[in-house]
C-alpha positions as CSV (number, residue, x, y, z in Angstrom):
1,M,-31.7,-21.3,-9.7
2,G,-29.4,-18.5,-9.2
3,D,-27.5,-15.5,-10.1
4,R,-26.8,-14.2,-13.9
5,Y,-24.1,-11.6,-15.1
6,Y,-23.2,-9.8,-18.1
7,L,-19.5,-9.8,-18.1
8,D,-17.4,-7.5,-20.1
9,V,-14.7,-9.6,-21.5
10,T,-11.6,-9.3,-23.1
11,C,-9.8,-12.7,-24.7
12,P,-6.8,-13.6,-22.4
13,F,-5.4,-15.5,-25.1
14,C,-6.0,-13.2,-28.4
15,G,-6.8,-9.6,-26.6
16,H,-10.0,-9.5,-28.5
17,H,-12.9,-7.8,-26.7
18,Q,-16.2,-9.9,-26.9
19,D,-19.2,-8.6,-28.3
20,G,-21.5,-11.0,-26.6
21,N,-24.8,-11.6,-27.6
22,G,-25.0,-8.6,-29.7
23,D,-28.0,-7.0,-27.8
24,E,-27.3,-3.4,-27.3
25,M,-29.3,-3.7,-24.0
26,F,-27.2,-6.5,-22.6
27,M,-23.6,-6.1,-24.2
28,G,-21.3,-8.2,-22.7
29,V,-20.8,-12.3,-22.1
30,W,-23.5,-13.9,-20.1
31,Y,-22.1,-15.9,-17.0
32,A,-25.0,-18.0,-15.3
33,P,-23.5,-20.9,-13.9
34,T,-26.7,-22.5,-12.6
35,S,-28.1,-22.2,-16.2
36,G,-25.2,-24.0,-17.8
37,V,-23.0,-20.7,-18.7
38,M,-19.7,-21.0,-17.1
39,T,-17.4,-20.7,-20.4
40,H,-17.5,-18.5,-23.4
41,N,-15.7,-19.3,-27.0
42,C,-13.8,-16.4,-28.1
43,E,-15.3,-14.5,-31.2
44,K,-11.9,-14.4,-32.8
45,C,-9.8,-17.1,-31.9
46,G,-12.0,-19.6,-30.9
47,K,-10.3,-20.8,-27.6
48,T,-12.7,-21.2,-24.4
49,I,-12.6,-18.7,-21.9
50,D,-13.3,-20.2,-18.3
51,L,-15.8,-17.3,-16.9
52,E,-15.4,-18.4,-13.1
53,K,-11.5,-17.8,-13.4
54,Y,-12.1,-14.7,-15.6
55,S,-14.6,-12.8,-13.5
56,G,-13.3,-14.1,-10.0
57,I,-17.0,-15.1,-9.2
58,D,-17.1,-18.4,-7.4
59,A,-19.9,-20.6,-9.3
60,E,-21.3,-22.2,-6.4
61,S,-21.8,-18.7,-4.8
62,T,-24.5,-18.1,-7.5
63,A,-26.7,-20.8,-6.6
64,S,-29.7,-20.5,-4.7
65,T,-31.1,-23.8,-4.5
66,K,-29.9,-27.2,-4.1
67,Y,-30.6,-27.9,-7.8
68,G,-28.4,-24.8,-9.1
69,L,-25.6,-26.4,-7.1
70,E,-26.1,-29.5,-8.5
71,A,-26.2,-28.0,-11.8
72,V,-22.8,-26.0,-11.1
73,K,-21.4,-29.3,-10.1
74,E,-22.3,-31.2,-12.9
75,Q,-21.0,-28.6,-15.4
76,R,-17.7,-28.7,-13.7
77,K,-17.2,-32.2,-14.5
78,Q,-17.9,-31.6,-18.1
79,I,-15.4,-28.8,-18.3
80,K,-12.9,-31.0,-16.4
81,E,-13.6,-33.7,-19.2
82,E,-13.2,-31.2,-22.3
83,D,-9.7,-29.8,-20.6
84,K,-8.5,-33.2,-20.7
85,K,-8.9,-33.5,-24.5
């Protein structure tokens, strides 16, 4: 449904470099908006990192189908609801 990325992420809150999934072949944090992955919880402080803001990669631009675009829009709604809490 769209593009996926492995990002080299350092937590903007505590400065901890994220190890991601631990797979040596794919070190980093997975950013796949059309697959429902737009945030990452820091492995040290637990705060949520918005990967779209962190990377500067527009989530909608990763969609290659209308279903992917719908998935991004739905996830944005969920993120906004979580931010309100």
